N, C-alpha and C positions, 0 to 999 in steps of 0.2 A: 503494500499499500505505499503511494505517496503522497505527501502532504499538499495541501492545496497553497496556495499564496496566502489566504487569509489564514490558514492553519500555521504556516511558517510564522506568521507576523505574532500570531497568540502563542505561540511556543516560545519563540525569542523572549517575549515580552514577560512569559513565565519562568523563564531562565533554563528551561529546557533543553534550549539548543544555542549554541553560538553564533553570532554574525558580529563582528565590532571591526571596525563601526557598520552598525545599521542604518539602512537609507531606504526608507517606504518604497520611494521611487523605485527603487532595482528590483522589487517584487514582480512576478509575472504569474499566469495562472497555475505553476505548478513548479515554479523553478524560482531563483534569486540569482540576480546578476552580479558577478566579481567582476572586480577592476585589477588590472597588470600594476602591479608595484615596480619602481624605478629602477632596479636591477636585473640583469639578465647574465647567465652564465653559461658556457659551453666547455668543453673538453680539448684539449688541445693536443692530444697524442691522437696519432692515424689510427692506432690498434689500441682499441681497449681491452682491459683486463679483469674478468670477475674477482679473482683471488687476489689484488691490490687495489690500492687508492691510485686513481686515474687522475692523473692532472687536471685541474680545472680552473677557469678563469673566470671571473666575476667583473662586470662592468656597468656603470650607470648610465641609463637611457638617457642619452639628452634630448634639447626641447627638438632636434634633427630628427628625433627617432632613432630606431636602431634596424639595419637591413637584415631580414633572416634569408639565408640562402638554401636551396635544396639540398638534399642528402646531407644534412647535418640535423642532430638534436640539439636544440638550447633549452636550457631550464630557467624559466621566469617565477614569479609568484605572484600570488594575489596581496594587495594590501589588507584586506580584511583574514581575521583570524576567524577560522571555522570550526566548529566543533561540536559533538552531544554524547551525553553519556545514554542516550534516549533514543537517539535515532542513528541512522548509516546517510552519512552526506556520499552524495555521486556526482563528480565532477563531469560536465559535457562541454563542448566548444558551443559557442553562440553560432546560431543558423548563418547571420551576417559575415562571421569571419570565416566560417565554414566553405562560404559560397565565393571567397577570394583563394580558396586551395589552401585556407589554413586548419591545421589540428591545435587546439588548445591542449590535448592530452593525449598522448599516441596512443597508450593503455593505460592501464592501472587507473582506471577513474576512480576505483571505489576506496571510499578514507573510511577506516576502520572506528568503529561505535570505540568511544572514549580517546580518541585523537584528537589533538587542539594543536591546532598553528596555521600559520600562513600555509596556502595550497601552493605546491609546486606542479607548474605548466609545463608538460614534455611539449616543446613545441617543434612542429615540423611545416613546413611548406611544400606546395609542388611547383611553386616560382617564387623568383623573388618577392618578397613582401616586407614593407614597413610598418612597424610597430611602435605605438609610443605610450610612456606612462598613462597610465588612467584608463587606456582604451579597456572597455568592456569586452573583452573575446571568450569568456566562459561565464557557466552559471551552474549553481548546484541545485540538486533536490534533496531532499529528506525521507529517509524509508523508513516505515515502522518495522521492529524486528520480531520475532518469535522465539521464547525462549529465554532461558537465563541470560545474563550478561557476561560476556569475556570481555573486560575493557582494554585494549590497547594501553602496551606499555614499552612499544618498540622504539627502535633508535632513532626515528623522527619525531618525536614527541617534542612538543614547542617549536617546530620548525618554523626559521626567519629567514626569509631571502631564500632564494635560490637553492635547494638541498641537492647535490651531486649524490650518486647512488653510493650507497653503503655496505651493498650487497656481499663485499669482501668480508667484512665483518662475522656475516653468516658463516661464512665457509672457514674462517679462522676460528670460531666458538666450535662447529662441526669437527675440524680436527683436533682440538685440544681436547674434545670429549671423547675421542676415539682413542687418544694416545693413553 
């Protein structure tokens, strides 16, 4: 079950979901529009490795915007801090951004119940596209859950800014446990 825009407003007011800052003008029938933060990051190595940290550069997006190029993954972030202990937020590209060939989340659109932070946009484009801080390129919905909650306590909790992959930490932990 997905919350309606009216229910998102009610649940935010009741403290059962977090959207900060909250702007009622960003509500849609079943979604809340989120805005792109001022920083963007990208990997600098040609080959990425799941078993080690990968070189990652973060830059501020200036007033002239930032040019996204095809065949790269960029990581942006929402201005808003999003989360809930009661619902599962899911991030989607806004249709206007998608119609320009932009993907605001290549995959991994589900935000775990109990996770709170700025959302990381996994940006990819099909042709060169300029983006700007404050662009509303993505949306979140909030889904009801069944069963006892198992709240997120993972490595991305409290994210601020674009967050590069931490998958190497999972591998290191698994290898240490096996030893």
